[in-house]
N, C-alpha and C positions, 0 to 999 in steps of 0.2 A: 374449118373450111365450110362445113355444112351451113353454119349460121350466116356466113358471108353470102353464100348462094341464095339462101332464103331471103335475105335482105334485098339482094339484087332483084329477085323475082317480085318481091313486094313492091319495090320501087318501080319496076316495069309496069306492074298493074296500075299503080297510081298515075303514071304517065299516060297509059292507055286511056284511063278514065278521063283525064283532062283533055286529051286530044281528040277523043271520039266526039264527033258532032252529032251523030245519030244516037238515039236512045238505045241502050243495051237492054235486051229483054230480061225480065226478072227470072225467066226460066233458064237463062244461060248460066247454069251452075259452074261450068268450066271456067268462065270469066270471073264470077263473083268469088268462087272458092279461093282464088289466088290471094284474097285479102286476109283470110283467116285459117285456111286449112293446112297448108304445108309449112307454115313459118312459125318460128318461136321468137317473136319480137317482144322486146320490153316496151313499156310505155314511152321511155326516152327515145327508143328507135322510131316509134310511130311518129313522135313529134318532129324528129329530124327528117324522116322520109316523106312526111306529108306537109309541105310548106303552106303557110297561111295563104299566100297569093294563089296557089293552085286550088285550094278549097273555095276561095271566093270566085275564081274563074269558073269552076264547075257550077257553082250556085247561080252565076249570072248567065253562062252560055249554054249549059246543058242541065237545067234544073231537074229533069226527070231522072237523070243518072244519079244525082245526089240523093233524090228521094228514094230511089231503089236501093242505094247503098245503105241508107239509114234503115229502111224497112227490112232488108236482108240481115243486117247486123242484129236488129232487135229480134228477128225470127230465130237467129242462132241462139240468143240468150233464152228465148222462150223454150226452144227445143231442149237446151241444156237443163233448164229448170224442170222440165217434164221428165226427162230421162234420168236425172240425177248424176249426169256425167260419169258413167261407170268406167270409161276408158281414159287413158292419158290424152289421147288425141282430142276427145270431146272437151276435156278440161282446157286444152290449149286453144281450141276454137272459141270457147267462151271468153278466155282471157284476151285473145286477140280482138274479138268483137268489142269487148269492153273498152280496150285502149282506143280503138278506132272511133267509137262513139264519144269518148271523152275528148278526143281531138276535134271532132266535127261540131258538137253541140253549140259551143260558144258562137260559131259562125252562123248557125241557124238563128240563134237568139238576137244577134246584132242587126239582123235584117227584119224590119217590121213585117214585111209581107210573108216571111217564112215562119214567124213566131207561132202561128196557129197550126203549122204543119203537123206537129206531133199530137195535136188534139183532134185531128181529123181521123175518120175511121178508115181502116184499110180493108177492102173486100176480102172476105174469107177468114178474118180473124175473129172468131166468135167469143162472146163473153162466157165466163165460167158458168156452167149450169144451163147453157142453151145448146141445143143440138143442131138447130138449123144454121149451119155454118155460113150460108150465103144470105141469110136474112140480115139486112143492114141494120135493123133496129137493135139486133143483139150484138153487133160488132163493137169491139172495144176500141177507143182511140189508141193510137200507137203509144202515147205517153203512159197510159194505164198498163198496157201489156208490158212495157219496158220496166216500170216501177215494180209490178208484181213479180216479174221474172228476177229482178235484182233481189227482192225480199226473199224469194224462195232459195235463190243461190247462196244467200248468206247463211242458210241453215242446211247446206248440202253435205251429207256425210262423206268423209274422205276428201272433200274439196275445201270446205271452210269450217267444218266441225268434225269432232271425232266420231267415228262410226260406232254404233251400239250393236253391230251385227253379232248374232249368236254363233254362227258357223260360216265357213267359206262360201257355202252355196246360197245362204239366205240373202235376199236383196231388200233394202229398205225402200219402201214405196214413198216417193216424194209427196204424193197427194195426201197420204194418211199420217205423215210424220207429225208428232207433237213437238213443235219446236221449243216449247217451254222446258223440255228435258235436255235441250242442247244449248242452253245459255252459255255464253263464252267464258264467263268468269264468276267466281263466288262473290257474294256481297248482298245487295238489296234483293230480298226475295229468292235467293238461291244459295245453297250451302256448299255444293261441291265445286272444287276448283279443277277444271280439266287440265291434263298435262299440257305444257306449252308445246306448240308445234309451229315452227317458223314458217313452213310452207302455207299452213292455214292462215297465219297472220298476214302473209304477203297477199294471198288471194282475197282475203277480206278487205285489205287496204285498197286493192285495185277496184273492187266493186264499190266500196264507199267513196272512192275518188269519183267514179262515174255518177254516183248518187248526188254527191255535192255539186257536180257539174250540171246535173238536171235541175237542181234547186236554184242554180245561179242565174236563172232567167231574170230574177229580181235585179241583178246588176245592170240590166239593159233597159230598165224603165227609169225615167227621171224621178227625182224625189218629189213626193206629193203628200199633202196633208191627209188625203183619204187613206184609210186603212185598206189598201188593196191586198187581198190575200194572195199568196203565191199558189197557183193551181197545182203545181207539182207537190208542194209540201201538204196542201190541203188533202189531196188524194192519198198520198203515202201514209199520212197520219190519221186516216179515217178507218172505219170498220171494214172497208174493202180489203185492207191489208191484214191477213190473218196472223202475220208475224209481228204486228205492232208492239205487243207487250214484251215478248222475249227479246226483240231487237232493242227496244228502249232500255230494258234491263241490262242487256249485254253491253251496250255503249256506255251506260253510266258506270257499271261495275268495272269495265276494262280501264276507264279513266281513273276511277277512285282507288283501284287496287294497285295501280302502277307504281313501282318503286324504282326510279332511275338509277339509284346508287347501286342497286344489285346486291351482290354478296359482301359489300363493304371492302372489297379488295381494291387498293389504289390502282388507278389506270386500267381498271377492269373494262371500261367502255372503249379503250383503244385496242383491246385484244379481241373483243367479240363484237360482231354487229348486233345492235339491239333492234330486232325487227318489231318488237312490241312498241317501241317509241313511235314509229311511223303510224302504226295502227291507232295508238292513243291520240295522236294529233288529228287524224282523220275523224276519229270517234267524237272528240270534243267539238270539232267544227260542225259535224252533222248535228250534234245535240243543240248547239247554240242557234243554228239557222232553222231547225224544225220547231224550237220552242218559241215561236214568234206568234203572238196573238194578243189582242187587247180586249179584255173583258168579254170574251165569248162572241165577238162579232165575226161570225163565220160566213158572212155573205160577201161575195165578190162584186163590187160595184161594176157596172158596165164600163168597159174601157176600150177605146178604139184600137189600142195597141194589141189587144188580145182578141182571139176568136170568140171568147165567151161573151157575146153581146147580151145574151139573156141573163137575167139575174138568177143566181142559184144559191140556195141556202144549204151549205154543206154541213156535215156533222161536225161536232166539236173536235178539235185537234187532240187525238188520243195521247200524244206525248206530253202535252201540257196537262191533260187530265191525270195521267199516271203520276207525273211529277208532283202535282198538287195533292195527291192522295197518299204519298209516302207518309207513314205515321209512326212506325216503330222506333223507339229510342235507339236501338242498336243499329238501325239503318241510318238514322241521322248521324250517329257517332262515326260510322264507317265512312259516310260521305264527307263529313266535316274534317275528320282526321286525314282522309286522302287528299282533299283539296289543300289543307294546310301544309301537308308534307310536300306537295308539288310546288305550291307558291313559295315555300321557304327554300326550295332547292337551289335557286340561283344565288341565295345569300350565304350558303354554307361556305365557311372558310376552312381550308385545310392547310397544314404546314407544307404539303407538297404541292407546288403549283400545277394547276390543271389536272389534278389526280382524280377529281370526281366529275361526273357527267353533269353538265348544266342544261336544263331543258329551256326551250325557247317559246313555249306556248302559254306563257303566263297571262297574256291579254285574253285569250280564249277562256282560260280558267276563271278570270275575273268576271267575264260576261256570264259564264255558267253559274258562278256563285250569286251574282246579281239576280239571275232568273230564278234560282232556287228560293232566295229570300222573297222575291216579288210574288211568285206563284204559290209558295207554301209558307204561310205565315207561322205555322207551328214549327217549321224548321228555323225560321228567324228567331223565334222565342227560345228554341233549344240552343242556338248559337250563343245567345246572350245570357243563358242560364248559368253558365260557368265562365271561368276565365279563359276557356278555349278560344273565345272570340279574339283574344289578344294574339293568338297564333295566325289569325288572318290580318289583324291590324298592322302588326310589325312589318310583314312583307309589303303591304300596301304603302305604308309610310316610306319604306326603302325605295320602292319603284317611283313614288312621287318625288322624293328628294333626288334620285338618280336621274330622272327625266326632265328636271325643271329647266335645263338650258338647251334642250334638244327639240327643235321645232317639229321634227318628224314624229315626236311622241306626244303631241298635244292630246290625241285621243286617249292614250293611256292615262294621262293626267286627269282627264275628265271622268273616265270610268272609275278610277280610284276615289276621286272626290265624291262622285255620286253614291258609291257604296258607303262611304263614311257618313254622308248626309242621311242616307236611309237608316243606318244603324243609330245615328245620333238622335233620331226621333224617339228612341226607346230609353226609358229611365235606366234600365240595367246597363246600358253601354257606358253611361257616365259613371255609374258606380264601379264597374269593372276597371275603369281607367286608373283607379286609385292603387292598383296593384303595383308594387315596386318594379322598376325596370332594371333587370340585372343581366340579361343575355348579351347586350352590347354588340349588335350587328354593326360591322364597320360602315359608318356613314360620315360624310364630311359635314358634320354639325359639331357645335361646341360640346366638349365633354361636360357632363352634368351628373349629379347623383339625384335620383328622384323616381317619379312614377311614370306609367305609360302616358298619363295626361301631359306631363312635362315634355315627353318625347313628341307627342302630337303637336304641342304648341311650338316647340323649337323647330320642327320640320316645317310647319305652316309659315312661321316667320321667315325661314330660309327661302321658301317658294316665293313669298311676296316680295322679299327684298333682293333676291338674286336670281329669280326666274326670268324668262324672256317676256317681252311685251304682250305676246299673244295669250298669256295666262291671266291678264287683268279681269276678263269676264268671270273668272273663278273666285275672285276675292270675296264677293258676296257669299258664295257657298262656303268657303273656308271659314269665314267669320261666323256664319250661321251655325256651323258645326260647333265652334267654340262656345257660342251662346247656348246652344242646346245642352251641352254637357256641363256648363259652368255651375249650375246649382248643386252639383253632386261632387265637385272637386274639393277634397278635404284639405289638401296641403300642397300648394304649388312651390316648386324650388325657386331660389333667387334668380337662377338663369331664366326660367320660363316667365317669372313675374317681370323681369326687366325687358324681355322680348315683347310682351304685351304692351308695356308702357311705351316702348320704342315705336310700335305700330301706331299707337294713339298719337304720339308726338308727330309722326310722319303724316298721318291722315288728317290731322287738325291744323296743319299750316294753312294760312289764309289762301295762298295761291292754289293749293290742292282742292280745298273746299269750293273755291269759286270757279274752277276750271272745267267742271262737267256737272251736268244736272243731277247725277246720282251719287257723286262722291261723298256727300254728307252721310249717306246711309252707312258707310263703313264706320264712321264715328258713333252713330247710334248703336250699331251692333256691339262695339267694344265697351261703350258705357253700360249697355245692358248686361254684358258679361260681368263687368266689375260690380254692378249693383247686385247681381245674383249671388256672387261670392261673398260680398260684404253682408248681405241680409241673411243668407242661409248657411254659410260656411266660414263665418268670421274667425271662430276659435282657432282653427289650424292654419290660417293663412296670414301669419304675421309677415312673411316675406313680401306678399303682394301689398299689404297695408303699408309696409315700410317704403316699397317702391312708389306707391301713390303719394306718400308724404314727400319723398325726395323730389318727385316730379310735379309737385302741386301747382307750379306756375302754368303747366299745360292746361289744367282744369280752369284756372282763373282766366287764362287767355280765351278759352272757349266761351266762358260765361260773358266775357266782355268783347266778343267778336264784333268788329265794326261792320255796319251794314250800309254806310253811306256810299254813294256812287264813287266819290274820290278814292276812298280806301279800297274799293273793289278793283278799280282801274290800276291802282298802284300795285296791288297784289298780283294782278295778271301780268303786269310788265315785269315784275320780278321773276315770274314763271318763265317768261320768254328767255330770260338770261340763263336759267338753270332748269332745263327741261326734264331732268331725271325725275322719275315718278316718286322715288323715295330716297331720302338721304341715307346713304349706306354707311357713312362714316361714323355717325353718332352712335351706332350700335357697336359696343366693344366686342369685336370678334376674338374669341379665344382659340386655343389650340384645338384642331379637329381630332376626331377619334383616330386611334392607331389603326393602320391597315386600310384606311378609307381612301377612296379615289375621288377627286373633284368631279362634279357634274360637268359634262362636256357637250358642246353643240354637236349636231349631226355631222357625220362625214360628208364632204362634198359629193354629190352624185347619189345620195340616198334618196330612194323613192318614198313619197308619202301620198296618202289618199286624202282628198279634201273632206271636210265635214260640214254638215249643215249647222245652222245657228241653234243654240240652246235657248229656251225661254228664260226670261228674267227670274230672279229668285222668288218674286211674288207669285209667279205661275208655277214654279217648281215645288212650292211648299204650301201647306195650309196650316193656319195657327191653331194650336190646341192649348187649353189652359189646364194646368195640373190642379185638381181640387184637393181638399185636405185629406181625403182617404186615398190619394195617390192615383185616382182614375183621371183620364183625360177627357175634357169637354171641348168640342170643336167651337172655335170663336168665329162668329159671322164676319165677313169681310167688311172693313170700314176703311176710311182714308186715314190710315195710321201715319205717324211721322215718317215711316220708311217709304211711303208711296206718295209723298207730297210732290206734285209735278206742277210746273207752270205749263201754260198752254203749249209753248214750243218745246218743252223738255221731252215730250213724248217722241219727238222726231230725233232729238239730239242723243237720246240715250242708247242708241245702238252702237256697237263697236264693230271693228272690221274683222273680228275673229268669230268665235263661236257663241256670242251672246246676243240675245234678243231683248235685253233689259229695256223696259220702258215702252216696248211696242205692243199693241194689243192685237195686231193682225198676225196671230200666231200661225195662221195657215200659209204664210209666205215663207218659202225656204230658199235661201241663197247659199250657194257654195262660197268658199272664201274668195275664189277668183272673181266670181260674179259681183261679190260685194265690193271688191276693189274697183271693178269696172264701173259700178254705180256710184263710186266715191261716197260710200256711207261713212259718216264721220266716226272717228275712233274716240273712245271715252277719254283717251289721254291727249287727244289733240282736236278738240272741237273747233269748228270754224265759226267765227263770229256771225256769219250770215245765217247760220242755223239757230243759234241760241246764245243769249248773253245773260249773265246773272244780273238781277235787278235788286234794289234794296228790299222791295216787297217780297221777292222770292226768298232772300236770306232770312228776313224776319219770320216768314211763314213756317220755317222749320227750326230756326234758332230758339224760338219761344218754347219748343217742345223738347229741347235737349234734356234728357233725364239726369240732371246734375245734382238734384236735391240731396240724395243719400250721401254722395261723395263729399259735397260741400259741408254737410253736417259732421261727417267723420273728420274732415280737416279742421273744422271749427273746434271740435272737442280735443283732438289728439295733438295737433301741431303745438299749441301752447305747452302741453304737458311734456312733449318730447324736448322742446326747446329748453324748458325749465331744468329737466334732468341733465341735459348737456351742459348748461351753465353751472348748475349746482355741483355736479361731479366732475366738471371739466372733461366730459367724455368726448372722445373722437372715435371710440371703438363701437362699430355697429352691432356687435354681438350683445352688448348690454341693452341697447335700444330694442333689439329684437326680443330679448328676454322680457323687457317691460311690456312690449306689445302683445307678447304671447299670453301674458297673465292678465292683460287688460280686458275690459268688457265694454260694450256699447249698449247693453240691454237698457231699454227705456229711453235711450237718447236718440236713436235713429227714427226716421219716419216709419209708419206702419208698413211691414213687408208687403211688397206688391205680389200678386199671384205669379207663379212661374209660367212663362209662355214658351211653348215648344213649337218650332216650325217643322212639321213632319213632311217628308217628301210625298208628293202626290203624282201619280202617273198622268200624263196628258199626251195629246197628239204630237206635241213638239218633241218630247223626249223619246216617244216611240219611234219617230222618224230619225232622230239622232242615233239611237241604238242601231237601227237598220243600216244606216250608212256606215257607221263605225265598224259594225260587225263584218259587213261584206268587204269593207276596205281592208280589214285585218286578214280575212280569208284570201283576198286577191294577192296581197303582198307576201303572205306566208307560203303560198303554193308556187314555188319557183322551180322545183325539179319534179316533174316538168312544169313549165310556166303556162298553166292552163288558159289563163285569160289575157296574158300579156299581148299588148298591141291589138286587142279587139276593141270595138267601139262601145265601151261601157258608159252608161249615162247616169248611174246613181251617184257617182262621185267623179272627181277628176284626179288623175294620177299626175303628181308634180315632182319634178326632180329638184332636190335641194341645191 
């Protein structure tokens, strides 16, 4: 009964606020206390009792009342942080104020005129260490007071952390507390694991939700090529925040120590509420949005949408700093094992349906793993030092395969491919792929016996041949990964070898080669992969050699590719009759793995966030040559066969999804919807008015096709294989494979070419892509309560499938 009354009183206060045309004095405590003092409202209650229309009405019609409400709510948090919330009533006031601010902030951010409000100073709010309370120079902006209060409250004994009090009378002074002794979980840099307390977890989650809402101002600025730093993140992760280190450590440890399966009791998650999961989700989201920074550019360019007109060079982001300085092997091991355990969780199969808890925050975990590898190169080398990297690879391949038909998960496909591209730039990744694949996670791919390299190739083939059209911009990346690992693959299975040959067959048809300016790159990538394997791993790869011999006509057709106008026109007319990108019939599909489910499109009504374009593969990567001692030497950029463009092809190379291939104006960002409005041509359907293949264009790259090694191999081996078949009357391929296994081409092949690796390189284009993707994930994953739903976000568009 009491709670119904308090909700009614709260609702009355909201109505009074929206109907009062006169400003309410800040000193009128009787009025303002109705919002936080006598009520025990949940965040869901606050969202229900404070409708969006009413917040906007107050913002437009009585702005001073909205300003006072924000100021008073922040004041309550500051008071709570100073007193340490010794009473239950004070704790409740802090929680209610937190919920109200979480509700209101998005409506402050969506209005350009209001965005500077929190960065203005409030008279009487002095900076720490200044006594002249009324001296405006010493006054803190409201945003700073709010962020520091949240940080203090996250280490408040008996509210968000366990008290270390010696006796009942001793009080812990909030100002002198050493928060490093109150880290939330054992792990990096902290050995003790405090006992679980679900009330503390709930209070932390509430404060982190408000913190995430503060950081979400980024959602209300349109995408831009400039690295505009988020002032909320910049301040919170600066030396001004004395809790930066313990908070960073707490967030990282809470995420990496989390075990969703719990005590291994089936259906355990249905019997008990897991308060830790909500905290882990908030923690990982805070981590990914605070770890945003490109190469130490900590200055915020002047932007009209913010009140920070003057340029300021802030200190480096401490969260990025701490992440990059983690160096102990046991810390790396803790983080890697934790992330692998969580990423593998949705894959675990049990005999009892729904008996184990499945987590939903794998996209945030992938972004966190990406940032770890990007900011801490020693961590990347640790990951690749042992076959533990395969515990990350298998879940990524599972997500890629599972999402390939779902348009709402295009972003997940990209982050998975980006991670594999980053890993593939290191030799150790290719070497690790030779480990036999025996765990057999249920995926709807053909059953095969082989290595992790076979799994990677089979999944990539499935994505290319049966994914949706929007994935075409990723083909370059997928094949680059295969090229990068190819020199180290000791023995491909027959299934994987056939899949590679099928891709070559599909990509080298005349109509496909002539239908878009960049399509021939895919053939170059595949030929380069074959050459690497033949030159460096011939001995164990009889399956691939046999597949090449069987499909030798594909290579002969490529060598004799017609380049006259009549043949080009004929090929393009054929294309109009069969517009499918890849012939899916000629790949013999075998039985899929037991227990697997086919990849399905998104449910109608699913929401998705748009993404900006990704740069083309030539901007995403830089070439390095592997020298004889195994070190990598950067290769200067030249006009390689992969970047042969005709004058018009630079325009034609863009697709209507997330790829910028072939465009140099990297600082132009379009969302998908904008691109459709601009009618940017798609790689799969170029319009003749933009670009048409010419005989000169075909000859410019045909002459550079790297066919010499394969032609020499065919020249030597085909007559020998044919002779064996005639002499012994063989039709059994096992005998031929045995012959190829013991054969050698030493001295017969051209001199081995140097190994060329395309390493991922960060650039403004990918930084912007990550920002939009990450905030899109955060927006869509926070549905209870729906913090940003129906507000005017501008970083991306929300689209209904």
